[in-house]
C-alpha positions as CSV (number, residue, x, y, z in Angstrom):
1,M,19.7,-141.0,150.6
2,T,22.3,-143.5,151.6
3,T,21.3,-146.7,153.5
4,A,23.4,-145.4,156.4
5,A,21.2,-142.4,156.8
6,M,18.1,-144.5,156.4
7,F,19.0,-146.8,159.3
8,T,20.3,-144.3,161.8
9,W,17.0,-142.9,162.9
10,P,15.4,-146.4,163.3
11,A,18.4,-147.4,165.3
12,C,18.0,-144.4,167.6
13,V,14.3,-145.1,168.1
14,L,14.9,-148.8,168.8
15,A,17.6,-148.0,171.3
16,W,15.3,-145.5,173.0
17,A,12.5,-148.1,173.3
18,G,15.0,-150.7,174.4
19,F,16.4,-148.5,177.2
20,L,12.8,-147.6,178.2
21,G,12.0,-151.4,178.4
22,L,15.0,-151.9,180.7
23,A,14.0,-148.9,182.8
24,L,10.5,-150.2,183.2
25,A,11.9,-153.4,184.6
26,M,13.1,-151.4,187.6
27,D,10.7,-150.6,190.5
28,R,11.5,-146.9,190.7
29,H,11.2,-146.1,187.0
30,H,8.1,-148.2,186.6
31,D,6.5,-146.3,189.4
32,Q,7.6,-143.0,187.8
33,V,6.4,-143.8,184.3
34,L,3.3,-146.1,184.8
35,G,2.6,-145.9,188.5
36,G,2.9,-148.9,190.9
37,R,5.3,-151.7,191.1
38,P,5.6,-154.2,188.2
39,S,4.7,-157.8,188.7
40,V,7.5,-160.4,188.3
41,L,6.1,-161.4,184.9
42,R,5.9,-157.8,183.7
43,R,9.4,-157.1,185.0
44,R,10.8,-160.1,183.1
45,L,8.8,-159.2,179.9
46,A,10.1,-155.6,180.0
47,M,13.7,-156.8,180.5
48,L,13.4,-159.3,177.7
49,T,11.8,-156.8,175.4
50,G,14.4,-154.1,176.2
51,W,17.3,-156.4,175.4
52,A,15.5,-157.5,172.2
53,L,15.0,-153.9,171.1
54,L,18.6,-153.1,171.8
55,G,19.6,-156.1,169.6
56,L,17.4,-154.8,166.8
57,A,19.1,-151.4,167.2
58,T,22.4,-153.1,166.8
59,A,21.1,-154.9,163.7
60,A,19.8,-151.6,162.2
61,A,23.2,-149.9,162.8
62,V,25.1,-152.7,161.3
63,A,22.7,-153.0,158.3
64,G,23.1,-149.3,157.6
65,W,26.8,-148.8,158.2
66,G,28.4,-152.3,158.0
67,W,30.2,-154.1,160.8
68,S,33.2,-151.9,160.9
69,I,31.5,-148.5,161.3
70,G,28.1,-149.8,162.4
71,L,29.3,-150.9,165.8
72,A,31.1,-147.6,166.4
73,A,28.1,-145.6,165.2
74,L,26.0,-147.7,167.6
75,W,27.9,-146.2,170.5
76,G,26.7,-142.8,169.4
77,V,23.2,-144.0,168.9
78,L,23.1,-145.6,172.4
79,G,24.5,-142.4,174.0
80,L,22.0,-140.2,172.2
81,S,19.0,-142.4,173.0
82,G,20.1,-143.1,176.6
83,G,20.8,-139.4,177.3
84,G,17.4,-138.4,176.0
85,L,15.7,-141.1,178.0
86,V,17.5,-140.0,181.2
87,L,16.3,-136.4,180.7
88,G,12.8,-137.7,180.0
89,L,12.8,-139.8,183.2
90,A,14.0,-136.8,185.2
91,Y,11.7,-134.1,183.8
92,A,8.6,-135.7,182.2
93,P,8.3,-139.4,183.2
94,R,4.6,-139.7,182.7
95,R,4.9,-138.5,179.1
96,L,7.4,-141.1,178.0
97,P,4.9,-143.8,176.8
98,A,3.2,-141.2,174.5
99,L,6.6,-139.9,173.3
100,T,7.8,-143.4,172.6
101,A,4.7,-144.1,170.5
102,V,5.3,-140.9,168.5
103,L,8.9,-141.9,167.9
104,A,7.8,-145.4,166.8
105,L,5.6,-143.8,164.2
106,T,8.4,-141.6,162.9
107,M,10.8,-144.5,162.7
108,W,9.6,-145.4,159.3
109,L,9.8,-141.9,157.8
110,P,13.4,-142.3,156.3
111,A,12.4,-145.4,154.4
112,V,9.1,-143.9,153.1
113,L,10.4,-140.4,152.2
114,F,13.6,-141.5,150.6
């Protein structure tokens, strides 16, 4: 398996988790997913974690594809992850933390299997 294929799934999972972190920094989505309003500290921590995870998704895409194609592939990864998260927030917001944990566990599969 090529390195590009090995880094694509982790980039998707990191982007998903990053977008979820940014969503949890908002009152409405925090209430949908976890219930209640976030404190100022939790809001800032979620925002910082979300941006850090999106940065790691960028690093994974660039590590797998190189700078020229990696940044273009990142747009597809961000669209796929963001679209899935939007559907999750609309139809099953309370299940998102468990789904994110399962995705985080599967993130390492390409590296282990291939």
